[in-house]
C-alpha positions in Angstrom: -24.9 40.2 -13.0 -28.9 38.8 -13.8 -29.2 35.0 -12.9 -28.8 32.8 -16.1 -31.9 30.7 -15.1 -35.6 32.1 -14.8 -36.3 29.8 -12.3 -35.5 30.9 -8.9 -33.9 27.8 -8.3 -31.2 27.7 -11.2 -30.1 23.9 -9.9 -33.7 22.7 -10.6 -32.9 22.8 -14.2 -30.5 21.5 -16.6 -28.8 24.5 -17.4 -28.2 25.6 -13.8 -26.7 22.2 -13.6 -24.8 22.5 -16.7 -23.4 25.8 -15.8 -22.0 24.3 -13.0 -20.3 21.3 -14.0 -19.1 23.9 -16.3 -17.6 26.2 -13.6 -16.4 23.3 -11.3 -14.4 22.0 -15.0 -12.6 25.1 -15.4 -11.9 25.0 -11.5 -10.7 21.9 -11.7 -8.1 22.7 -14.5 -6.7 25.2 -12.8 -6.1 23.7 -9.5 -4.9 20.3 -10.7 -1.8 22.0 -12.6 -0.7 23.0 -9.3 0.1 19.5 -8.3 0.2 17.3 -12.1 3.9 17.8 -12.6 5.1 16.8 -9.0 5.7 12.9 -10.1 6.8 13.9 -13.3 10.1 15.9 -12.3 12.3 13.0 -12.6 11.5 12.6 -16.0 11.6 16.2 -17.2 15.1 16.4 -15.6 16.2 13.7 -17.4 14.7 14.7 -20.8 15.4 18.4 -20.8 18.5 18.3 -18.5 17.7 20.6 -16.0 19.5 21.0 -12.8 18.7 20.1 -9.3 18.3 24.0 -8.5 16.2 24.7 -11.9 13.8 22.0 -11.2 12.0 23.6 -8.8 10.8 26.2 -11.0 8.3 23.9 -12.8 6.1 23.9 -10.1 7.1 27.1 -8.6 6.5 29.2 -11.8 2.8 28.4 -12.1 2.5 29.1 -8.4 4.3 32.4 -8.8 2.3 34.4 -11.5 -1.2 32.2 -10.3 -0.7 33.9 -6.7 1.1 37.4 -8.2 -1.7 38.4 -11.0 -4.7 36.9 -9.0 -6.3 40.1 -7.8 -6.1 41.6 -11.1 -7.7 38.9 -13.1 -10.6 39.2 -10.6 -11.0 42.6 -10.9 -10.7 42.3 -14.6 -13.7 40.3 -14.2 -15.9 42.5 -12.3 -15.0 45.6 -14.3 -14.5 43.9 -17.9 -17.0 40.8 -17.9 -16.4 37.8 -16.1 -17.3 35.5 -19.3 -14.9 37.3 -21.6 -11.8 37.2 -18.9 -12.6 33.1 -18.9 -12.4 32.9 -22.6 -9.2 35.1 -22.3 -7.7 33.2 -19.3 -8.6 29.6 -21.2 -6.7 30.7 -24.1 -3.4 31.9 -22.4 -3.7 28.8 -20.9 -4.2 26.7 -23.6 -1.5 28.0 -25.8 1.3 28.0 -22.7 0.6 24.5 -22.1 0.8 23.2 -25.8 4.2 25.3 -25.5 5.3 23.7 -22.4 4.3 20.3 -24.0 6.5 20.5 -26.9 9.1 22.6 -25.2 13.0 21.5 -26.1 14.8 22.9 -23.2 14.5 24.0 -19.7 13.9 27.9 -20.3 11.3 27.2 -22.7 9.2 25.1 -20.1 9.7 27.6 -17.2 8.4 30.3 -19.4 5.3 28.1 -20.1 4.7 27.9 -16.6 4.7 31.1 -15.6 2.0 31.6 -18.7 -0.2 29.1 -17.1 -0.2 30.6 -14.2 -1.4 33.9 -15.7 -4.0 32.4 -17.3 -5.5 30.6 -14.2 -5.4 33.9 -12.3 -7.8 35.1 -14.8 -10.0 32.1 -15.0 -10.4 31.1 -11.4 -12.2 34.0 -10.1 -13.8 34.5 -13.1 -15.5 31.2 -12.6 -16.0 31.4 -8.7 -17.7 34.8 -9.2 -19.8 33.6 -11.6 -21.0 30.7 -9.3 -21.7 32.9 -6.4 -23.4 35.3 -8.6 -25.8 33.0 -10.7 -26.9 30.6 -7.6 -29.0 33.0 -5.6 -31.3 30.7 -3.1 -30.1 29.8 0.3 -30.1 25.9 -1.1 -28.6 26.8 -4.6 -25.5 28.7 -3.0 -25.0 25.5 -0.3 -25.1 23.3 -3.2 -23.4 24.8 -5.6 -20.3 25.9 -2.9 -20.6 22.6 -1.9 -19.4 20.9 -5.2 -17.1 23.8 -5.8 -15.3 22.9 -2.5 -15.4 19.3 -3.2 -13.8 20.0 -6.2 -10.8 22.1 -4.6 -10.0 19.1 -2.3 -10.1 16.9 -5.1 -8.0 18.9 -7.5 -4.4 18.5 -5.1 -5.0 14.6 -5.0 -6.0 13.8 -8.7 -3.4 15.8 -10.0 -0.8 13.7 -8.1 -2.8 10.4 -9.4 -3.2 11.8 -12.8 0.1 13.1 -12.7 1.6 9.2 -12.4 -0.6 8.0 -14.7 0.7 10.1 -17.7 4.2 10.2 -16.7 4.2 6.6 -16.5 2.2 6.1 -19.5 2.6 7.7 -22.8 4.9 10.0 -21.4 5.7 13.6 -18.9 4.8 15.9 -22.0 1.2 14.8 -21.9 0.9 16.2 -18.2 1.1 19.5 -20.1 -0.8 18.4 -23.7 -3.8 17.3 -22.0 -4.7 20.8 -20.9 -5.1 22.5 -24.5 -7.6 19.6 -25.1 -9.7 20.2 -22.2 -9.4 24.0 -22.7 -11.1 23.2 -26.2 -13.4 21.3 -24.6 -14.7 23.8 -22.2 -15.1 27.2 -24.9 -18.2 26.1 -26.6 -20.3 25.6 -23.6 -18.7 28.8 -21.9 -20.2 30.7 -25.0 -23.3 28.9 -25.0 -24.3 28.9 -21.4 -22.7 31.8 -20.0 -23.8 35.6 -20.9 -21.8 38.1 -22.4 -22.0 40.0 -19.0 -19.5 42.6 -20.1 -20.5 46.2 -18.7 -23.5 48.5 -21.0 -20.8 51.2 -20.7 -17.0 51.6 -20.7 -15.6 51.6 -17.4 -13.2 54.3 -17.0 -10.3 55.1 -15.0 -8.9 51.6 -13.9 -6.2 51.8 -11.2 -3.4 51.5 -13.2 -0.8 52.4 -10.8 -3.3 50.2 -7.8 -3.1 47.0 -10.2 0.8 47.3 -11.1 1.7 47.7 -7.1 -0.4 44.8 -6.0 1.1 42.4 -8.5 4.2 43.6 -8.0 3.6 42.9 -4.3 1.9 39.5 -4.9 5.0 38.3 -7.5 7.8 39.6 -5.4 6.0 38.2 -2.1 5.6 34.4 -3.6 9.1 34.5 -5.1 10.8 35.5 -1.9 9.1 32.5 0.0 9.8 30.0 -3.0 13.5 30.9 -2.9 13.8 30.9 1.0 14.8 27.5 1.3 17.6 27.8 -0.9 18.9 30.6 0.2 18.2 30.9 4.2 15.7 33.0 6.0 18.2 35.1 7.3 19.8 35.8 3.6 20.2 39.3 2.9 17.7 38.4 -0.4 15.1 36.7 1.6 14.8 40.2 4.1 15.1 42.5 1.5 12.2 40.5 -0.7 10.5 40.8 3.0 11.0 44.3 3.1 10.2 45.1 -0.7 6.9 43.3 -0.3 5.8 45.3 2.8 7.1 48.5 1.1 5.0 47.9 -1.9 2.1 46.8 0.0 2.5 49.8 1.7 2.4 51.9 -1.2 -0.5 50.3 -2.5 -3.1 50.8 0.6 -1.9 54.5 0.3 -2.7 54.8 -3.3 -6.4 52.9 -3.0 -7.4 55.2 -0.1 -6.9 58.5 -2.7 -7.8 56.3 -5.7 -11.8 57.1 -6.9 -11.9 53.6 -8.7 -9.4 51.9 -6.6 -8.4 47.9 -7.6 -9.5 46.9 -4.0 -11.9 48.9 -2.3 -10.9 48.9 1.4 -14.3 49.0 2.1 -14.8 45.2 1.0 -12.8 44.5 4.4 -15.9 45.4 6.2 -17.7 42.8 4.6 -19.0 40.1 7.2 -16.3 37.3 7.5 -14.7 38.0 4.8 -11.1 38.7 5.8 -11.5 35.9 9.1 -12.1 33.2 6.0 -9.3 34.4 3.9 -6.8 34.5 7.2 -8.2 30.6 7.7 -7.8 29.9 3.9 -4.1 31.0 3.8 -3.0 29.0 6.9 -4.9 25.9 6.2 -3.5 25.6 2.7 0.1 26.2 4.4 -0.1 23.3 6.7 -2.0 21.1 4.1 -0.7 21.2 0.4 2.9 20.6 1.8 1.5 17.1 2.8 1.6 16.0 -1.1 4.9 16.9 -1.7 6.3 14.9 1.8 4.0 11.8 0.7 5.5 11.5 -2.4 8.8 11.8 -1.7 8.5 9.6 0.9 6.1 6.6 -1.4 8.6 7.1 -3.9 12.2 7.6 -2.4 11.2 5.5 1.1 9.1 2.8 0.0 9.9 2.1 -3.2 6.6 3.2 -5.0 6.6 3.8 -9.0 4.9 7.1 -9.8 1.3 5.6 -11.3 1.5 3.5 -8.1 2.2 6.7 -5.7 -0.8 8.4 -8.2 -3.0 5.6 -7.2 -2.2 5.3 -3.5 -3.8 8.9 -3.6 -7.2 7.7 -4.8 -8.6 7.2 -1.4 -8.3 10.9 -0.5 -10.2 11.9 -3.9 -13.4 9.5 -3.1 -13.3 10.6 0.9 -12.6 14.4 0.1 -16.2 14.4 -2.4 -18.0 12.9 0.0 -17.1 14.9 2.9 -17.3 18.2 0.9 -20.7 16.7 0.0 -21.8 16.1 4.0 -20.0 19.5 5.2 -22.5 21.2 2.3 -25.5 19.7 3.8 -24.8 20.9 7.4 -24.1 24.5 7.0 -28.0 25.0 7.0 -28.1 23.3 10.2 -25.4 24.4 12.3 -23.2 27.0 10.1 -20.0 27.3 8.8 -18.0 28.2 12.0 -18.1 25.1 13.7 -17.6 23.1 10.7 -14.6 25.3 10.0 -13.2 24.6 13.3 -14.2 20.6 13.6 -12.8 20.3 9.8 -9.7 22.2 10.6 -8.8 19.5 14.0 -9.7 16.3 11.7 -7.3 17.7 9.1 -4.5 18.5 11.8 -5.4 15.1 12.9 -5.2 13.4 9.8 -1.6 14.9 9.2 -0.3 14.5 12.9 -0.6 10.9 12.3 1.0 10.8 8.9 3.9 12.8 10.8 4.5 9.3 12.3 5.5 7.4 9.1 8.8 5.0 9.8 11.5 4.5 7.9 10.4 0.8 7.7 6.9 1.6 7.3 3.9 0.5 4.5 1.5 2.0 2.8 -1.9 0.2 4.4 -0.8 1.1 8.1 1.3 3.9 7.8 -0.1 6.3 5.5 -3.5 5.1 4.4 -5.0 5.9 8.0 -3.6 9.3 8.1 -5.1 10.3 4.6 -8.5 9.0 5.3 -8.4 10.9 8.6 -7.2 14.0 7.1 -9.7 13.5 3.9 -12.7 13.7 6.4 -12.0 17.0 7.6 -10.3 18.9 4.5 -13.6 18.3 2.0 -15.9 20.1 4.6 -13.6 22.6 5.4 -12.7 23.8 1.8 -16.5 24.2 1.6 -17.4 25.6 4.5 -14.3 28.4 4.1 -15.7 29.3 0.6 -19.2 29.7 1.7 -18.1 32.1 4.6 -15.8 34.2 2.3 -19.0 34.7 -0.1 -22.0 34.9 2.2 -22.3 38.7 2.1 -20.3 40.0 -1.0 -22.2 42.3 -3.5 -22.1 41.1 -7.2 -20.8 43.6 -8.5 -17.6 42.7 -6.4 -18.1 38.7 -6.4 -14.6 38.8 -8.9 -12.7 40.6 -6.1 -13.9 38.4 -3.1 -13.3 35.4 -5.1 -9.6 36.6 -6.2 -9.0 37.6 -2.1 -9.9 33.8 -1.4 -7.7 32.2 -4.2 -5.0 34.6 -3.4 -5.0 33.2 0.2 -4.7 29.7 -0.9 -1.6 30.4 -3.2 0.3 32.9 -0.9 -0.7 30.2 1.8 0.6 27.1 -0.2 3.5 28.7 -1.0 4.5 29.9 3.0 3.8 26.4 3.8 6.2 24.7 1.1 8.9 27.1 2.0 8.8 26.9 5.4 7.7 23.2 6.0 10.6 21.9 3.4 13.0 24.1 5.2 12.1 22.6 8.6 12.4 19.0 7.1 15.7 19.8 5.2 17.0 21.2 8.4 16.2 18.1 10.5 17.9 15.2 7.7 21.0 17.3 7.3 21.5 17.4 11.1 20.8 13.9 11.6 23.0 13.0 8.5 25.7 15.0 9.9 25.4 13.0 13.2 25.7 9.7 11.2 22.2 8.5 10.9 20.8 6.3 8.0 20.2 7.8 5.2 16.3 6.7 4.7 15.8 7.4 8.2 17.1 10.9 8.4 14.8 11.4 5.3 12.1 9.9 6.6 12.2 11.8 9.8 12.6 15.3 8.4 9.1 14.6 6.2 7.7 13.5 9.9 8.8 17.0 11.4 7.3 18.8 8.4 4.3 17.3 8.6 4.1 17.7 12.6 4.7 21.6 11.6 1.9 21.1 9.0 -0.6 19.8 11.8 0.0 22.6 13.8 -1.1 25.4 11.4 -4.4 23.6 10.6 -4.8 23.6 14.8 -3.8 27.8 14.3 -6.6 27.6 11.5 -9.2 26.3 13.9 -8.3 28.8 16.6 -8.7 31.3 13.8 -12.1 29.8 12.6 -13.7 30.8 16.0 -13.2 34.6 14.9 -15.3 33.8 11.6 -19.0 34.8 11.3 -21.2 31.7 11.7 -23.2 32.1 8.7 -26.0 29.7 7.4 -25.3 30.6 3.7 -26.4 34.0 1.8 -30.3 34.5 2.0 -32.2 33.7 -1.0 
C-alpha cells in the first residue's frame, strides 16, 4: 500500500494526524463494545425477560463472532482492499447495533450482538493494517502504535464508565443506539482520508476451505470456553469442543500447507517476534480483562455502588492508561520492546494482585483505587509494546493478517481468562457457602481468588516476554 501522505513523516501533516485519529476511533468503537454492556445487564434482564443463563450471552455473543471471524476479516482486508472491508464492517456494526437497541426480546438482542462481532472482526484488522502501512518512519510508527495501544488499554475502562452513564441516564438501549451515530460520523472521514486500495487486478483462488476451517475452529473454541464454566471443564461437551477445535486446527494446517493461496501463509510464523508477541497478548488478556468483571460485581454487589458510580470509579484507569501508553511508546526507541513488555507485565500483575486482597468490608479509596493505579501504569505501556513487537517485521501485503492474528489472540485470551477465572471464583464462593460462610464474604473471597490467578497470568506473560524479539521499532 502506498503511503497516503507525500511527506516522509506522515504525522507532521494535518492529514496524517487525522488518519491516526480516525483509525483509533474505529478501534475504540470496536473494543469498547466488549465491556459497555456489562453494567447494563441487570436492566436488560428486567426489560427483555432474560433468564440468568441466557444473560451471559449478551456479552459473550459479541466475543464469539469477534474472535471467530477475525482471521477471515484480516485476510479479506489484504485481498479485497482495506478501506472497502473497513466500510463493510462499519455498516454491519451500525445495522446490528440499531437492531439490538430496538430489540423487543432476548433472541433478537443476542442475534444483534453476534452480528456486531462480525462487523468488528472486519473493521479492527483493517484499521490496524492501514495504520502500520501508512506510518513508515521510525518516529511515526512509534507514535502511531503508542496512541493505538493507549486506545486499546483505555477502551475496556471507558466501556464500563460509559455503560454506567448511559444505563442510569437515557437507558440501556442507548448502549447500543449510540453506535450507529458514531459509525455514521466515521464513514465520511474514511472516504475522504483513506485511499481506495483495492487490488488493481481481481485476485483469484481465495482459500475457501482454509477460511471455513479457521473460522469454524475459532468459533468452536470461543464457544466452548464461554460455556465451560456452566457445564464444567470435565463435561463431555467441553472435552468434545476442545477436541473438535484441535481436529479443525489440524485440518486447517494440512489445507494451508497444500494451498497455492493460503488464508494464513505459514511463512508468517517466521516473522521475527510475531508468534511470541501473540502468545504474550493472549496471556495478558487472559489475566487482565476479567479484572473488570470481578471489580464491577464487587463495587455493585458488595460496596453498593450504583451503575454510574461504578462507571466513574474506572475514570483513574482511563487517565493513567493514556499517560502510560504515551510514555511506553517513547521508551521503545531507548530500551526496546522486550524490557517494557516484561516490566509492564510485572507492574500489571502487582496491581491485580493488590486488588485480589479486597475485603468484604472494604472501601473504594483504600482497597480498590491503589491497585487500579498500579495496574494502569503497567498495562498502557504493555499494550503499546506488544503491538509494536508484533508488527515491526511484517510486510505491507500481510499487515491485515498480522493485525488479525494479534487481535485474535486478544479475543481468545479474554474468553479463556474469563472462563477459567470465573470458574475458579465461583468454585471458591460455593465452597465457602457450603461451609456456612457469610454470603458477602464468600462472594468477595471468590473474586479475590479469581484476581490472584489473573495476576499469575500476568507473571507468565512477563516470562514469555523474555522470548520476544527486542525491537526498537521498524526502520524508516
